[in-house]
C-alpha positions in Angstrom: 43.8 13.0 47.4 40.6 11.1 47.9 38.6 14.3 48.1 40.1 15.5 44.8 39.2 12.2 43.2 35.6 12.7 44.2 35.5 16.2 42.9 37.0 15.1 39.6 34.2 12.5 39.1 31.8 15.4 38.6 34.1 17.8 36.8 35.2 15.7 33.8 33.3 15.0 30.6 32.6 11.5 29.6 35.4 9.6 27.9 35.6 9.6 24.1 33.8 6.6 22.7 35.5 5.9 19.4 32.8 3.4 18.3 30.1 6.1 18.5 29.2 7.7 15.1 31.1 10.9 14.5 28.5 13.6 14.0 30.6 16.0 12.1 27.8 18.2 10.8 26.2 18.6 14.2 29.6 19.2 15.8 30.5 21.9 13.2 27.1 23.6 13.7 27.5 23.6 17.5 31.1 24.9 17.4 29.8 27.8 15.3 27.6 28.8 18.3 30.5 28.9 20.7 31.5 32.5 20.6 30.2 33.9 23.8 26.7 33.7 25.2 24.7 30.6 26.2 24.4 27.3 24.3 21.2 25.6 25.5 21.0 21.9 24.6 17.5 20.8 25.6 16.3 17.3 24.8 14.9 14.2 26.6 17.3 11.6 28.0 19.1 9.5 25.4 19.6 12.2 22.8 23.3 12.5 23.3 23.4 15.9 25.0 26.3 15.0 27.2 28.2 13.2 24.4 27.8 16.2 22.1 29.1 18.7 24.7 32.0 16.3 25.6 33.0 16.3 21.9 32.7 20.1 21.8 34.9 20.4 24.9 37.6 18.2 23.4 37.5 20.1 20.1 37.8 23.4 21.9 40.7 22.2 24.1 42.5 21.2 20.9 42.0 24.9 19.9 43.5 26.1 23.2 40.2 27.1 24.8 39.8 26.6 28.5 36.9 24.3 29.3 35.5 23.7 32.8 32.9 20.9 33.3 30.4 20.4 36.1 27.7 17.7 36.2 24.9 18.8 38.6 23.1 16.4 41.0 19.9 16.6 43.1 22.0 16.3 46.3 23.9 19.6 45.6 23.2 22.7 47.7 24.5 26.1 46.6 27.7 25.6 48.6 28.5 22.2 47.2 27.7 23.5 43.6 30.1 26.4 44.1 32.8 24.1 45.4 32.6 21.9 42.3 32.6 25.0 40.0 35.7 26.4 41.6 37.5 23.1 41.4 36.6 22.7 37.7 38.1 26.1 37.0 41.2 25.4 39.1 41.7 22.1 37.1 42.1 24.3 34.0 45.1 26.1 35.7 43.2 29.2 37.0 43.7 29.7 40.7 40.6 31.3 42.0 41.5 31.2 45.7 38.3 29.4 46.6 39.2 29.4 50.3 39.0 33.2 50.4 35.3 33.3 49.4 34.2 30.2 51.3 32.0 32.2 53.7 30.7 34.7 51.0 27.2 34.7 49.8 26.7 32.5 46.7 26.0 35.4 44.4 29.2 37.2 45.5 31.2 34.0 45.0 29.8 33.6 41.5 30.8 37.2 40.6 34.3 36.7 41.9 34.6 33.4 39.9 33.5 35.2 36.8 35.9 38.1 37.5 38.9 35.7 37.7 37.8 34.1 34.4 37.5 37.5 32.7 40.9 38.7 34.0 42.6 35.5 32.7 42.4 36.8 29.1 41.6 33.3 27.8 38.6 32.0 25.9 36.5 30.0 28.3 33.6 27.6 28.1 31.8 26.5 31.2 29.7 23.3 30.6 26.9 22.6 33.1 25.5 19.1 32.5 22.3 17.7 33.9 20.9 21.1 34.8 17.4 19.7 35.2 18.6 18.0 38.4 19.5 21.3 40.1 17.6 22.2 43.2 15.6 25.4 43.1 18.1 27.2 45.5 21.0 26.2 43.2 19.2 27.5 40.2 18.4 30.8 42.0 21.7 31.5 43.8 24.3 29.9 41.5 23.0 29.3 37.9 21.0 32.5 37.5 23.9 34.8 38.7 26.2 32.9 36.3 24.0 34.0 33.4 23.3 37.4 34.7 27.0 38.4 35.2 28.5 36.4 32.4 31.5 38.3 30.9 32.5 38.6 27.3 34.7 35.8 26.1 32.8 33.2 28.2 30.4 30.6 26.8 28.1 28.8 29.1 26.7 25.5 27.8 23.6 24.1 29.5 22.5 20.5 29.0 19.0 19.9 30.3 15.6 18.3 29.5 12.2 20.0 29.6 13.5 23.6 30.0 15.1 25.4 32.9 13.7 28.2 35.1 16.5 30.6 34.2 16.4 34.2 32.9 17.0 33.4 29.2 14.6 35.8 27.5 17.0 38.8 27.9 19.9 36.7 26.4 17.6 35.6 23.6 16.6 39.2 22.9 20.3 40.3 22.7 21.1 37.4 20.4 23.3 35.6 23.0 21.2 32.4 23.3 21.7 29.5 20.9 19.4 26.6 21.2 19.7 22.9 20.2 16.7 20.7 20.6 15.7 17.1 20.1 15.0 17.7 16.4 18.7 18.9 16.0 20.0 15.8 17.8 18.1 13.0 16.2 20.0 10.5 14.1 19.4 10.7 10.4 19.4 7.6 8.1 23.0 7.9 7.2 24.1 8.0 10.8 22.0 5.0 11.7 23.5 3.2 8.7 27.0 4.1 10.0 26.2 2.7 13.4 24.6 -0.5 12.0 27.5 -1.2 9.7 27.8 -2.8 6.3 25.7 -5.8 7.3 22.6 -3.7 7.5 20.3 -3.4 4.4 18.5 -0.2 3.4 15.2 -1.8 4.5 16.6 -2.6 8.0 18.0 0.9 8.4 14.7 2.5 7.4 12.9 0.2 9.8 15.2 1.3 12.7 14.8 4.9 11.7 11.0 4.6 11.6 10.7 2.7 14.9 13.2 4.8 16.9 12.1 8.1 15.4 15.8 9.0 15.2 16.1 8.9 19.0 19.9 8.1 19.4 19.7 5.9 22.4 16.8 3.9 21.0 18.5 3.6 17.6 21.6 2.1 19.3 19.5 -0.3 21.3 17.7 -1.5 18.2 20.9 -1.8 16.3 22.3 -4.0 19.1 19.1 -6.0 19.1 19.3 -6.7 15.4 23.1 -6.9 14.8 24.5 -7.4 18.3 25.5 -10.5 20.3 23.3 -10.1 23.3 20.4 -12.6 23.9 17.0 -11.7 22.6 15.5 -11.3 26.1 18.3 -8.9 27.2 17.9 -6.8 24.1 14.1 -6.5 24.6 14.7 -5.5 28.2 17.0 -2.7 27.1 14.1 -0.6 25.7 12.0 -1.3 28.7 14.8 -0.4 31.1 15.4 2.8 29.2 11.7 3.7 29.3 11.3 2.9 33.0 14.6 4.1 34.4 15.4 7.1 32.2 12.0 8.4 31.2 9.2 7.4 33.5 11.1 7.3 36.9 11.6 11.1 37.1 7.9 11.7 36.2 5.1 12.1 38.7 2.5 9.4 39.3 -0.1 11.5 37.6 2.0 11.9 34.5 2.8 8.2 34.4 -0.9 7.3 34.7 -1.9 9.6 31.8 0.9 8.1 29.7 -0.3 4.6 30.4 -3.8 5.4 29.4 -2.8 7.2 26.2 -0.8 4.2 25.2 -4.1 2.3 24.6 -4.9 4.8 21.8 -3.4 4.4 18.4 -3.8 8.1 17.7 -5.5 10.9 19.5 -5.7 14.7 19.7 -5.4 17.1 22.6 -9.2 17.5 22.8 -9.8 13.7 22.7 -7.2 13.2 25.5 -8.9 15.9 27.6 -12.3 14.3 27.0 -11.1 10.8 28.0 -9.0 11.9 31.0 -11.0 14.9 32.4 -10.1 14.6 36.1 -6.5 15.7 35.8 -4.8 18.6 34.1 -4.2 16.5 31.0 -3.3 19.5 28.8 -0.3 20.3 31.0 0.7 16.7 31.3 0.4 16.1 27.6 2.6 19.1 26.9 5.3 17.5 29.2 4.9 14.1 27.5 5.4 15.8 24.1 8.5 17.6 25.4 10.0 14.3 26.6 9.2 12.7 23.2 7.0 10.0 24.9 4.2 11.4 22.7 5.0 12.3 19.1 3.3 14.5 16.5 2.2 12.7 13.4 0.5 13.9 10.2 -3.2 13.1 10.0 -6.2 14.1 7.9 -8.5 13.2 10.8 -7.1 15.7 13.3 -5.7 12.9 15.4 -2.2 14.3 15.2 -0.6 12.7 18.3 0.5 9.2 19.3 2.6 7.5 21.9 6.2 6.8 20.6 6.2 3.6 18.6 9.1 2.2 20.6 7.2 2.5 23.9 3.5 2.0 23.0 3.4 -1.8 23.3 5.4 -1.8 26.5 3.3 0.8 28.2 0.1 -0.8 27.0 1.0 -4.2 28.2 2.1 -2.9 31.6 -1.1 -1.0 32.1 -3.3 -3.9 31.1 -1.5 -6.2 33.4 -1.5 -3.8 36.4 -5.2 -2.8 36.1 -7.2 -4.8 33.4 -10.6 -3.4 34.5 -9.4 0.2 34.2 -7.9 -0.6 30.8 -11.1 -2.1 29.5 -13.2 0.8 30.8 -10.9 3.3 29.1 -11.1 1.3 25.8 -14.9 1.3 25.9 -15.0 5.1 26.4 -12.3 5.6 23.7 -14.3 3.5 21.2 -17.4 5.7 21.8 -15.4 8.9 21.6 -13.8 7.8 18.3 -17.2 6.9 17.0 -18.7 10.2 18.0 -15.8 12.0 16.2 -16.3 9.9 13.0 -13.0 8.2 13.4 -14.4 4.8 12.4 -11.1 3.0 11.8 -9.8 3.7 15.4 -13.3 3.0 16.8 -13.3 -0.4 15.1 -9.8 -1.2 16.4 -11.0 -0.4 20.0 -14.2 -2.5 19.6 -12.2 -5.4 18.2 -9.8 -5.3 21.1 -12.8 -5.5 23.4 -14.3 -8.4 21.3 -17.6 -6.4 21.4 -19.6 -7.6 18.4 -22.5 -5.3 19.1 -20.3 -2.2 19.2 -18.6 -3.3 15.9 -22.0 -3.6 14.3 -22.9 -0.1 15.6 -19.7 1.3 14.1 -20.3 -0.4 10.8 -23.8 0.9 10.6 -22.6 4.4 11.5 -19.8 4.5 8.9 -21.8 2.8 6.1 -19.1 0.9 4.2 -20.5 1.8 0.8 -20.6 5.4 1.7 -17.1 5.2 3.1 -15.8 3.7 -0.2 -17.8 6.1 -2.4 -16.5 9.2 -0.6 -13.0 8.3 0.6 -12.0 5.3 -1.5 -10.9 1.8 -0.4 -8.2 3.0 2.1 -10.3 3.5 5.2 -12.6 0.6 4.4 -9.6 -1.7 4.0 -8.3 -0.6 7.4 -11.6 -1.4 9.0 -12.2 -4.7 7.3 -8.6 -5.9 8.0 -9.3 -5.5 11.7 -12.5 -7.6 11.7 -12.3 -11.2 13.0 -13.5 -13.7 10.3 -16.0 -15.4 12.6 -17.8 -12.1 13.2 -18.2 -11.6 9.5 -20.1 -14.9 9.4 -22.2 -14.3 12.5 -23.2 -10.6 12.0 -24.8 -9.7 8.7 -23.8 -6.0 8.9 -20.2 -6.9 9.5 -20.3 -9.5 6.7 -21.7 -7.1 4.2 -18.9 -4.7 5.0 -16.4 -7.4 4.2 -18.2 -8.3 1.0 -18.0 -4.7 -0.3 -14.3 -4.5 0.4 -13.3 -8.1 -0.7 -15.2 -7.7 -4.0 -13.1 -4.6 -4.8 -10.0 -6.6 -4.0 -10.7 -9.5 -6.3 -11.6 -12.0 -3.5 -14.8 -13.0 -5.2 -14.9 -16.6 -4.1 -14.8 -15.5 -0.4 -17.5 -12.9 -1.1 -19.8 -15.4 -2.7 -19.3 -17.9 0.1 -19.9 -15.3 2.8 -23.0 -13.9 1.1 -24.4 -17.4 0.7 -23.7 -18.2 4.4 -25.4 -15.1 5.6 -28.4 -15.8 3.4 -28.7 -19.4 4.7 -28.4 -18.3 8.3 -31.0 -15.6 8.0 -33.4 -18.1 6.2 -32.9 -20.6 9.0 -33.5 -17.9 11.6 -36.6 -16.6 9.7 -35.2 -13.1 9.7 -34.8 -12.6 5.9 -38.3 -11.3 5.3 -38.2 -8.8 8.2 -34.8 -7.2 7.8 -34.4 -3.6 9.1 -34.4 -1.1 6.3 -30.7 -0.2 6.4 -29.7 -3.9 6.4 -32.1 -4.6 3.6 -30.5 -1.9 1.5 -27.0 -3.2 2.3 -28.1 -6.7 1.3 -29.4 -5.5 -2.1 -26.2 -3.5 -2.7 -24.0 -6.5 -1.9 -26.0 -8.7 -4.2 -25.7 -6.2 -7.0 -22.0 -5.8 -6.4 -21.5 -9.5 -6.4 -23.4 -9.9 -9.7 -21.3 -7.2 -11.3 -18.0 -8.6 -10.1 -18.9 -12.3 -10.6 -20.4 -11.6 -14.1 -23.7 -13.2 -13.2 -27.3 -12.3 -14.2 -29.1 -9.6 -12.4 -32.7 -8.6 -13.1 -34.0 -5.1 -13.5 -36.4 -5.8 -10.6 -33.4 -5.7 -8.2 -32.5 -2.3 -9.5 -36.1 -1.0 -9.2 -36.4 -2.4 -5.6 -33.2 -0.5 -4.6 -34.5 2.7 -6.3 -37.8 2.4 -4.4 -36.1 2.2 -1.1 -33.9 5.2 -1.7 -36.5 7.9 -0.6 -37.1 6.0 2.7 -33.6 7.1 4.0 -33.3 10.8 2.9 -29.8 11.1 4.2 -28.6 8.3 2.0 -30.9 8.8 -1.0 -28.2 10.2 -3.4 -25.8 7.4 -2.5 -28.4 4.7 -2.9 -29.4 6.2 -6.3 -25.7 6.2 -7.3 -25.5 2.5 -6.5 -28.8 1.8 -8.2 -27.7 3.7 -11.3 -24.4 1.8 -11.5 -26.3 -1.5 -11.2 -28.8 -0.4 -13.9 -25.9 0.4 -16.2 -24.5 -3.1 -15.7 -27.8 -4.8 -16.3 -28.4 -2.8 -19.5 -24.8 -3.6 -20.7 -25.4 -7.3 -20.2 -28.6 -7.0 -22.3 -26.5 -5.1 -24.9 -28.8 -2.1 -24.5 -25.8 0.3 -24.8 -27.6 3.6 -25.4 -29.8 3.1 -22.3 -26.7 2.0 -20.3 -24.9 5.1 -21.3 -27.8 7.3 -20.2 -28.1 5.4 -16.9 -24.4 6.0 -16.3 -24.7 9.7 -16.9 -27.6 10.0 -14.5 -25.7 8.0 -11.9 -22.7 10.4 -12.3 -25.1 13.2 -11.4 -26.0 11.4 -8.1 -22.3 10.7 -7.5 -21.4 14.3 -7.9 -24.1 15.2 -5.4 -22.6 13.0 -2.7 -19.1 14.1 -3.8 -18.0 10.6 -4.7 -15.2 10.7 -7.3 -14.6 7.0 -6.9 -18.2 6.0 -8.0 -18.0 8.7 -10.7 -14.7 7.2 -12.0 -16.2 3.8 -12.7 -19.2 5.3 -14.4 -17.0 7.5 -16.7 -15.1 4.2 -17.6 -18.5 2.6 -18.5 -19.3 5.6 -20.8 -15.9 5.4 -22.4 -16.2 1.6 -22.9 -19.7 2.0 -24.4 -18.4 4.6 -26.8 -15.6 2.2 -27.9 -18.2 -0.6 -28.3 -20.2 1.7 -30.6 -17.1 2.4 -32.7 -16.8 6.1 -31.6 -13.2 6.3 -30.6 -13.1 10.2 -30.3 -16.1 10.0 -27.9 -14.4 7.3 -25.9 -11.2 9.4 -25.5 -13.4 12.4 -24.5 -15.1 10.3 -21.8 -11.7 9.1 -20.5 -10.5 12.7 -20.3 -13.7 13.8 -18.6 -13.3 11.1 -16.0 -9.7 12.1 -15.4 -10.6 15.7 -14.9 -13.5 14.9 -12.6 -11.6 12.3 -10.5 -8.1 13.8 -10.4 -7.7 13.5 -6.6 -9.0 9.9 -6.6 -6.6 8.9 -9.4 -3.6 10.4 -7.8 -4.1 8.5 -4.6 -5.3 5.1 -5.8 -3.2 2.8 -7.9 -6.2 0.6 -8.6 -8.0 3.3 -10.4 -5.1 4.2 -12.7 -4.7 0.6 -13.7 -8.4 0.2 -14.5 -8.3 3.4 -16.6 -5.2 2.3 -18.4 -6.6 -1.2 -19.1 -9.6 0.3 -20.9 -7.6 2.9 -22.6 -5.0 0.5 -23.9 -7.8 -1.9 -25.1 -9.2 1.0 -27.2 -5.7 1.9 -28.4 -5.1 -1.7 -29.4 -8.4 -1.7 -31.4 -7.2 1.4 -33.4 -3.5 0.5 -33.7 -2.9 -3.2 -32.9 0.7 -3.2 -34.2 1.8 -0.5 -31.6 3.7 -2.1 -28.8 4.9 0.9 -26.8 2.5 0.2 -23.9 3.4 -3.5 -23.5 5.3 -2.9 -20.2 2.3 -1.1 -18.7 0.0 -3.9 -19.8 2.3 -6.5 -18.3 2.3 -4.6 -15.0 -1.5 -4.3 -15.0 -2.0 -8.0 -15.7 0.5 -8.9 -12.9 -1.1 -6.6 -10.3 -4.8 -6.9 -11.1 -5.6 -10.1 -9.2 -4.7 -8.5 -6.0 -6.1 -5.0 -6.8 -9.6 -5.4 -8.3 -12.0 -8.1 -9.4 -14.0 -6.3 -12.1 -14.3 -8.9 -14.9 -14.4 -6.3 -17.7 -11.0 -5.0 -16.6 -9.5 -8.5 -16.6 -11.0 -9.3 -20.0 -9.7 -6.0 -21.4 -6.2 -6.2 -20.0 -5.5 -10.0 -20.5 -7.0 -10.2 -24.0 -5.2 -7.0 -25.2 -1.8 -8.0 -23.8 -1.9 -11.6 -24.9 -2.9 -10.6 -28.4 0.0 -8.1 -28.6 2.4 -10.8 -27.5 1.1 -13.3 -30.1 1.1 -10.7 -32.9 4.8 -9.9 -32.0 5.7 -13.6 -32.1 5.8 -14.3 -28.3 3.3 -17.2 -28.4 4.3 -19.0 -25.2 4.2 -15.9 -22.9 0.8 -15.1 -24.4 -0.6 -18.5 -23.6 0.9 -18.5 -20.2 -0.7 -15.2 -19.5 -4.2 -16.4 -20.5 -3.7 -19.5 -18.4 -2.9 -17.4 -15.4 -6.1 -15.4 -16.0 -8.1 -18.5 -16.4 -6.6 -19.9 -13.2 -7.7 -16.7 -11.3 -11.2 -16.8 -12.8 -11.6 -20.5 -11.9 -10.3 -20.0 -8.3 -12.7 -17.0 -7.8 -15.6 -18.7 -9.5 -16.1 -16.0 -12.2 -17.5 -18.3 -14.8 -18.2 -15.6 -17.4 -14.5 -14.5 -17.3 -13.4 -18.1 -17.6 -15.6 -18.4 -20.6 -14.2 -15.3 -22.3 -10.5 -16.2 -21.6 -10.8 -19.8 -22.6 -12.3 -18.8 -26.0 -9.7 -16.2 -26.4 -7.1 -18.8 -25.8 -8.5 -20.7 -28.8 -8.0 -17.6 -30.9 -4.4 -17.2 -29.7 -3.6 -20.9 -30.4 -4.9 -20.4 -34.0 -2.8 -17.3 -34.4 0.2 -19.2 -33.0 -0.3 -22.0 -35.6 -1.2 -24.6 -32.9 -4.4 -25.7 -34.7 -4.6 -29.2 -33.3 -4.3 -28.0 -29.7 -6.9 -25.4 -30.4 -9.3 -28.0 -31.8 -8.8 -30.3 -28.7 -9.2 -27.3 -26.4 -12.5 -26.4 -28.2 -13.9 -29.9 -27.9 -13.1 -29.9 -24.2 -14.6 -26.4 -23.7 -17.8 -27.4 -25.5 -18.5 -29.9 -22.8 -18.3 -27.3 -20.0 -21.3 -25.2 -18.9 -19.7 -21.9 -18.0 -22.5 -19.4 -18.6 -25.9 -19.3 -16.9 -28.7 -20.4 -19.3 -30.0 -17.5 -21.2 -27.2 -15.2 -20.1 -24.9 -14.0 -22.8 -22.8 -10.9 -22.0 -21.5 -9.2 -25.2 -17.8 -9.9 -24.4 -18.5 -13.6 -23.9 -20.5 -13.8 -27.2 -17.8 -11.9 -29.1 -15.0 -14.2 -27.8 -17.0 -17.3 -28.6 -17.8 -16.3 -32.2 -14.2 -15.2 -32.9 -12.9 -18.5 -31.6 -15.3 -20.6 -33.7 -14.6 -18.6 -36.8 -10.8 -18.8 -36.2 -11.1 -22.6 -36.1 -13.0 -22.6 -39.3 -10.0 -21.1 -41.1 -8.2 -24.4 -40.6 -10.8 -27.1 -40.2 -14.0 -25.6 -41.8 -17.3 -25.6 -40.0 -20.7 -26.0 -41.7 -22.3 -24.1 -38.9 -20.0 -21.1 -38.9 -21.7 -19.3 -41.7 -25.0 -19.2 -39.9 -23.3 -18.3 -36.7 -21.5 -15.4 -38.2 -24.7 -14.2 -39.9 -26.6 -14.2 -36.7 -23.7 -12.5 -34.9 -23.5 -9.7 -37.5 -27.3 -9.2 -37.2 -27.1 -9.2 -33.4 -24.2 -6.6 -33.3 -25.9 -4.4 -35.9 -29.2 -4.4 -34.0 -27.5 -3.4 -30.7 -25.2 -0.8 -32.2 -22.1 -2.8 -31.3 -19.9 -1.7 -34.2 -16.8 -3.1 -32.6 -18.2 -6.7 -32.6 -19.9 -6.1 -36.0 -16.6 -5.2 -37.6 -14.9 -8.2 -36.1 -17.7 -10.6 -37.3 -17.9 -9.1 -40.8 -14.1 -9.2 -41.2 -14.1 -12.9 -40.2 -17.0 -13.7 -42.5 -15.2 -11.8 -45.4 -11.9 -13.6 -44.6 -13.6 -17.0 -44.8 -15.4 -16.0 -48.1 -18.7 -17.1 -46.6 -20.9 -14.1 -47.5 -21.3 -11.2 -49.8 -19.6 -8.9 -47.4 -16.9 -7.3 -49.6 -13.6 -6.0 -48.5 -14.9 -2.5 -49.4 -17.7 -2.7 -46.8 -15.3 -3.9 -44.1 -12.9 -1.1 -45.0 -15.7 1.4 -44.8 -16.6 0.3 -41.3 -13.0 0.3 -40.3 -12.5 3.8 -41.6 -15.6 5.0 -39.9 -14.5 3.7 -36.5 -10.8 3.9 -36.9 -10.6 0.2 -35.7 -7.9 -1.9 -37.5 -7.5 -4.8 -35.1 -10.1 -7.0 -36.8 -8.4 -6.8 -40.2 -5.0 -7.6 -38.8 -6.3 -10.7 -37.0 -7.9 -12.0 -40.2 -4.7 -11.4 -42.1 -2.9 -13.5 -39.6 -5.5 -16.3 -39.7 -5.3 -16.4 -43.5 -1.5 -16.9 -43.5 -0.4 -20.3 -44.8 0.7 -22.8 -42.1 4.6 -22.7 -42.0 4.9 -26.4 -42.9 2.2 -26.6 -45.6 2.0 -23.8 -48.1 -1.2 -22.9 -49.8 -4.0 -20.6 -48.6 -6.3 -20.7 -45.6 -5.4 -24.2 -44.4 -7.9 -25.8 -46.8 -5.4 -28.0 -48.7 -4.3 -31.5 -48.0 -1.9 -31.7 -45.0 0.7 -34.1 -43.9 -0.6 -36.0 -40.9 2.5 -35.2 -39.0 3.2 -31.6 -40.1 -0.3 -30.7 -39.3 0.4 -31.6 -35.7 3.7 -30.0 -35.0 5.6 -26.7 -35.1 9.0 -26.6 -37.0 10.9 -26.9 -33.7 8.9 -29.9 -32.6 9.5 -31.6 -35.9 13.2 -31.0 -35.6 13.2 -32.4 -32.0 11.2 -35.5 -33.2 13.6 -36.1 -36.1 16.6 -35.9 -33.8 14.9 -38.2 -31.3 14.4 -40.7 -34.2 18.2 -40.6 -34.8 18.7 -41.6 -31.1 20.2 -38.3 -29.9 20.1 -37.6 -26.2 18.5 -34.5 -24.8 21.9 -32.9 -24.3 23.0 -33.7 -27.9 19.7 -32.5 -29.3 20.0 -29.2 -27.4 23.5 -28.7 -28.7 22.5 -29.4 -32.3 19.4 -27.1 -32.2 20.9 -24.3 -30.1 18.5 -24.6 -27.2 18.7 -25.9 -23.6 18.1 -29.5 -22.6 15.1 -28.2 -20.6 13.7 -26.8 -23.9 14.2 -30.2 -25.6 12.2 -31.9 -22.8 9.5 -29.2 -23.1 9.1 -29.9 -26.8 9.1 -33.7 -26.3 6.4 -33.3 -23.7 4.2 -31.5 -26.2 4.9 -34.1 -28.9 3.9 -36.9 -26.5 0.6 -35.1 -25.7 -0.1 -34.6 -29.5 0.5 -38.2 -30.3 -1.0 -39.7 -27.1 2.2 -41.5 -26.1 4.6 -41.4 -23.1 8.1 -41.9 -24.4 10.3 -41.1 -27.4 10.3 -44.6 -28.9 6.5 -44.7 -29.1 6.5 -41.2 -30.5 9.0 -42.0 -33.3 7.1 -45.3 -34.1 3.8 -43.5 -34.4 5.2 -40.7 -36.6 6.8 -43.3 -38.9 3.5 -45.1 -39.2 1.8 -41.9 -40.2 4.5 -40.8 -42.8 7.0 -43.5 -43.4 9.1 -41.2 -45.6 9.7 -38.9 -42.7 
């Protein structure tokens, strides 16, 4: 009895686990293979091979198949294996008379067993589990004859890992071999979701799928970790126990050592692994690690298409570093040099940072050249490098600092850029190294200074451009790249000087250099400059042509970079607003651009284009408060980042919006406050800043008059005409005509508008000329009630209700708004009247107009 119990322990499938996910599709596909021949289920531990074959066995038994099960063990010799096999068949009701062949050779015993099965007339399935544990003599004398003499009507299912030394090629050729591998057994997202239960979110399910790689055992451990009741420590140990006991324990010492070293690499290739681990047959070991899923294949553009499984990499790395820290450090140093030699700068940087080797990081930054990296590959690789760099290294090493400045400026972190550049300048001056910089570092310094000027909207002299151009021939390998950067800077300087024709020519020449170094990213910004200049000159068709040319030339860059598409759309929608200001179809896109820009790009021209265009559209459609809130958000960003020219532009545009929104008194107060601030550098007047200032002053004159505005507009028209800035000229002439201050007739403004196709200026003037809602009359030049001049109709209604002693709640009910809205209007009324409560507000209003 006890002997039979021992035999049954190896001849029964595992019990049915009802809580396990029911893999119906996999089960159906597997059952379709059970029609004679061999079913080979080959996958690493934890992929559910035994569970799958147990489910198949139960399903076949329900269909009146005979199923014999045998789990092999390393302790089995051929005689013991045969004994288990005969017992398993006997358990299914087929008496094989095992005692009559006890002394027969194993091959003869196997043939007699198969003969009994064939003569039974039943459909049979023989399941051999854990075949990888079989001894060589068992494989040769028992398993191989089973396959060689297998009769029709018998299916043999083999569960193994890493393949088996069995004669399968002939079966495969005859179409009798059916394979299921790890890829067939992985859990998909739906199965992970079923296991996790309804409490799991889609994000959690995707995270488990990504981290486990669909490995069933790992997925179940991670689900238990996140949703189970075990302690955190026990749950963390589960993955480690699985790695050590199920995966590493059966491996050789040599295999485990290679796995430990590879865990220090984020990504690698077969050639890189062979280069770093040359003393062992790493190619063969790597193949075994891939078969066991300890190393995974991953998509890569760099050729580094392998990585240690994400669930195990940190465990293996930590264990290796603790066991042999010196060997781990030596391996990292060699890996960093190998990555650098292969041009894999991101991975080289990660290794160097883990070693805290500042000199090596500087060497990597010099080799990759951040500007070149950005020009050729975009911000992605540069971002990954800079994100790895410790902040203190950026302040102590100029080369590392300049790499951070290039990336941060493109991401809108302009305050941090300015502070870091100033710190590096001070440190080099204190050390006396500024005058003797190595040539590459000198070029990087000039490029960073130019980039900062462009992104901070500050003055830059042409001598800086000429110095950069003079240095270009001294480094032949980088000459086209340096000339591209110099041409971009020249274009900026000329635009700030309003020399638009020369700026357009500089941009075209720089595009030629950008094409030479195959830099679609640099070319894209230059195409945007050309399109913007065409719009400034009032040539809308040429602007659209430039946009289309940029899209064709930079298709790949645009598809892979959200930043670039937003920049393009900001300028395109600004031009569209100029030609059709009443069109609101792109409002959602503009809103998204304004929301995303502060974290995507810091180019002030893009901010000015997007924020001014969208806020104007909002005001023109009657959404005054969102428009002003948008401009306030833009001003807040510009102030925080220290972009004074952008603050200047947006603050003056805010005045125009206030006038369009009939909030004249607030506009006047804001202008008086703005007049006391020094936002622009002396003698520096970018065209956008000048345009915004003149528009704001003229808009105020529609309500309050201004003896200086006639001369201001006259000078502005002359300035715009001299520089070929038809966009600004049309705006200034329209304002002057609307105010009736000059001989500019409506016919002349209409001719300019017809020539350019720009209609925004005339619409703005029409809105400014509308009578105030509470006054009547034209242009705001008539006598005004002291109270009605201050307040909107809603504010007057709130003030009147407050005078009757109504509470916030009663007022809200009467006016059809919320109590919060009442308090908002009261707050504005207090600010207008310079008081702090409703009693003082009512008293002051009665003093101004007793009748009200």
